[in-house]
N, C-alpha and C positions, 0 to 999 in steps of 0.2 A: 324572781321578783314579779309581782303582778304588773300588768300593763293595762290600765283601765282606759277604755275608749267609750265615748258617748256617741250613740247613734240615734237617729230619729226612730220613733216607733215603727215597726214593720207593718206592712199591709199585705194581706193574702186575699186575692180575689176569687179563690177556688177552694172551697171547703164543703164537706158534707157532714153536717152536725146531727143528722138522722132523726131530728124531732120535727113534726110528730110522726109516730108510726113505727119507729125502730130504736127506741131509747135504750134497749138492752146493749146497743153498740156504742152510743154516744147520746148526749143531750145538750141543750144550750148551756147548762152550767158547767158540765165536765169539759165540753169542747172549748168554751171560752177560757176556762182555767188553763187548759193545755196551750191555748194561744198565748196567753200572758206569760206562761212559763217559758215559751219559745221566743219571746220578744215581740210578738205580734199584738199591736194595740187596736187594730181594725181588721176585721175579716168579713168576707161575703160568703153567704151560704147558698148552695145549689138547690134546685127545685125537685130533684128526683127522689123524693121520699116515698114510702108506701102510700102516704096521703100526699100526693104531689101538689106543688104550688103552681096550679094552672087555672085558678079562679080568683076573683076578688075576695071571696069569702075565705079561701085557704090562705091567702096572703095576710088577711086581717088576723086570722087565727095564729099564724106564726109570730106576727108582731106582738100580739097579746101574750103569747106564751113566753116570749123572750123578755118582755119588759119587766125590769126589776130583778132579773135573775142572772144577768150576764156580767162577766168580769172584763172582757174586752168589748170594744164597740163592735156592733154587728149589723150588717145590712143584708139584703136579700136579692136574689135573681128570680126571674119568672120563667116558667117552662112553656114551651110552645107545643101545641097540639094542632091537629088539622082543623079544629072547630073553634078555638078560643080567641081568634083574632078580634072579635067584637069588643073584648074587654081591654084591649091594649091601651086605648086612650085613657081609660079609667085608672089604670095602675102605673102608667109610665113614670110618674113623678115619685113613686114609692119604691121602685126597683132600679138596680144599677145596670142590668142587662137582661136580654132575652136569651135563654139557652135552648139551642136546637140540637137534638141528639140525632145525628145522621148515620151513626153506626151503633151496633149493639153495645150496651153497657148495663149497669145496675138500674133497675126501675122499668117502667112501662111507657116511656116517652119516645121510643124510637119512631122517627119519621123518614120514610124512604120514598113515598109517593111524590113524584115531581110536581104534580098539580097542587098538592098541599103545601109543599115547600115554596112554590111560587107565591101562593096566597100569603104565607107568613112573611116572606122577605118583602113583599110589596106593601103589606099593611103595617109593619112595625114602624113606629114614629121615627122620622129621619133625625139623625144626630144622636140617637141612642144606640148603644152597642148591641150587635147580635153576636153571641158567643156560639161557637160550633164545636161539637165533638165530631170531627171529620177526619178519619184515619186514611192514610195512603191516597188512593185514587179519588176517594170521596171528597177530599179537600178541593180538588179542581172544580167539582160541582158547586161547592160553597163559594169559592172565589168568583165563579161565573155569575152566580145569583147575586152576590154583593155588587158586582160591576153593573149588572143589568138594572138593579133597583137603587143604585147609588147609596148603599148602606155601609156603615162602619162595621167592619168585621174583626172579631177577635178569635184566634185559633187556640183552643185549649190544648194543653199537654202535647206539644210537638215531641215526637220521638224518633222520626226517621229522617235520613238524609234527604230523600225526595220531598218530604214535607217542608223542611227548612228552605230547600231550593225553590219550591213553589211560592213560599212566603216572600223570599228575596225578590223573585221575579215580579210578583204582584206589587211589592213596594216600589220597584223600579218603574213600573207602569203607572204609578201614581194612585193606586187604590189605597183608601184609608183602612189599613190593615195592621193589626198588632198580633203578637203571639206570646205564649208563655211556655216555659219548660219546668218540669218538676225535678226535684233532687233525685228521685229514684231512677229517672232516665239519664241524669247526668253522671251518677256515681255507681249505678248497677247496670249490668247488661245480661244478655241471654245466657252467658256462662254461669251466672249466679242462680239460675232457675232451679237446677238440680239440688243445690245446697239449701235453698230456701223452701222448696216444696210449695205447699199451698200458700205460704206466707210471701211468695214471690209472684202470686197471680194478681194481675191488674189489667185495666184497660186504659190506654193501649198497653199491650204486653211489653215486657223488657225486650229491647232490640239488640242488634249485633254490636260488636265492638266498633265496627266501621260507622254504624249509625250514631253510636254514642260519641265517637270522636268528632263526627260532623257537627254535633251540637256545640261542642267546645270550640271547634274551628270557626263557627259562625255565630258566636255569642254576641257579636256586635249587632246582629240582625234580630236578636231575641229581646223583647221589650220588658219581660218580667219573669221572675221565678215565683211559681205558685205551688203550694204543697200538694194540691189535690188530696187533702186529708180525707180519707175514706175508710174509717174504721169498721171492722167486723170483730165479733167475739172469737176467741181461740176455738171454742166449740164449733162455731160455724165454719171456720177455716179448716178444721181437722175432720169434719164429717165425711166419711168415705163416700165417694161418688158424687159429691156436691162441690161445685166450683163457685166460690164467691170472689169477685174481683174487687180489689182495692186494698190500700195500705194506709196507715196513719202517717202523718208527716209534720204536724205543727211544731212539735217539740224537738225534732231532729234537724230540721232544715238549716237553721242559723248556725249551729255548731259545725255542721258539715261544710257549709259555705265559708265559715271563718277558718276552717282547716285548709280549704282551697286557697284562701288568702295567705295563710302561713306558708303554703307550698309554692306561692308565686303564680297560681293559675288565675287569680282574680284580684282586682284592686278593691280597696275599701270604697273608693268613689263609685266604681261600677256596681258594687254590691248595693250601695244606697240607691242608685238609679233603678236597679232591678227589683228592689224590695220596698221602695217607698215612693220615689218621685214619679216614675212612670205609671205604676198602678193608680196613684192619686190623680194624675193628669188625665189618663185615658178613661177612667171610670168616674171622674168627677166626685171623688171622695172628699168629704169635708176635712178641713184642717183640724188638728187636735192641738190646742194651745197647751203650753207647759207640759209637753209629753216627750219622753226620751227613754232610752234603755242604756244601761251600762254593761259592758262586756269586758271580761278579762281575756285579752288576746293570748296570754301566755299559759293559761291553765289547761293542762292536759288531763284527760280522763277517758274512761271507757263507757260508751252508751249502754245503759242498763235499764231494762223495762221496769224495774222496781221503782225507779225514780219518776216515772211518767204519770201525768195527771189524766191522760185520756182513759176512758172507761175500758178500752180493749186491752190495755196493759201488755202490748207487744210492739215490736218494730222490726222491719227487715234489716235495720242497721245495728241490731243487737251485737255487742262485742266489738264494734268499730272504735278504734282509737281516734279521738278528735282533739283539736286544740282550739279553745275559744269557748267561753262559758258565759251565759247570761247571769249577771249578779243582781241586778236591780232594774225594775221597770216603774216608771212614773207616768200616770195618766191624768192629764188635766190638773197637775200639781199634787195629786195623791199618790203615795207609794202603794203600788198594787202587787209588787213582787219583791221580796227581799229575803236573803238567806234561805232560799229554797221554799219559802211560803208564799202562796197566793193570797192576797188580801182583797176584800170587797164583799159584795159585787158593786163596782163603780162604772160598769160599762153602760153604754146607751145604744138604743136602736137608732141607726143612722139612715139618712136618705140622701140622694144625689144633690150636689150643689146645683142651683138653678143658674142657667146662663142666658 
């Protein structure tokens, strides 16, 4: 028998919709359709496109491109470079966070020079979140910079035991710090790499079983679950000698998490905290009136790429048996997903709440 549960619309603060510059992988339309199908009614897009969001003009272009075409609500983050801090004040009310790439990943926004990092951390407006891609030992550098300049720090895609331990310690010391974990790091580990091949390549890479277990053991210290939805085409993934990092996740995250609920690993209340309340509070995401999703907690099925709305049409969770399915999504009183169909577009470009 179906067991229908109503949840608030999910929020994902970490997605890569690839527009502009790489729309063969994803675009605002396909990415927000995938979001709605996955139960996400508000998502935030990262800046590391081939045409990166590192100037006021690039941000305006993204807003223009998205307006009138999106199915979920969509907001944007800004990318840090060694030289773009003069525009911080101009764009601060239009973006949810500043992304600083302190380790190698997709795109050309890597920042390792300490003088440049000091400039960025000192100049970003106080009270606005600085998000870091900071793996392993690099995380200590980010924490020290946040302490020095009294900045709010958000650590993206925690994957290692030593990273969650560093976040725990910083929280105990009173730093305004939050962190996220992605489903691929919660539900996959380095043992899956051989099976997945190029479809298991991501940054940070899949970690050991010990690291994976540490994430579960310290879930109370993790503030949110973010998909890090980072699609690439099958052809790009399968090109010999070419490594492209990233996996899609908007449509698989909730079913996998609901399966964890069914298995007793997670409670519904904690799921709501991790996917709605904490992201909204930390990133000052506007409330969505008359917005909810309906899920059938009892429906069991196999994840199949043929049902996905993402352009890339693959998932590292292909063939996984899950329990819990999105049946209906309502956004501001309008039904935007029903019986497997995405309806719209009714999404809006969003900006941070003013405080």
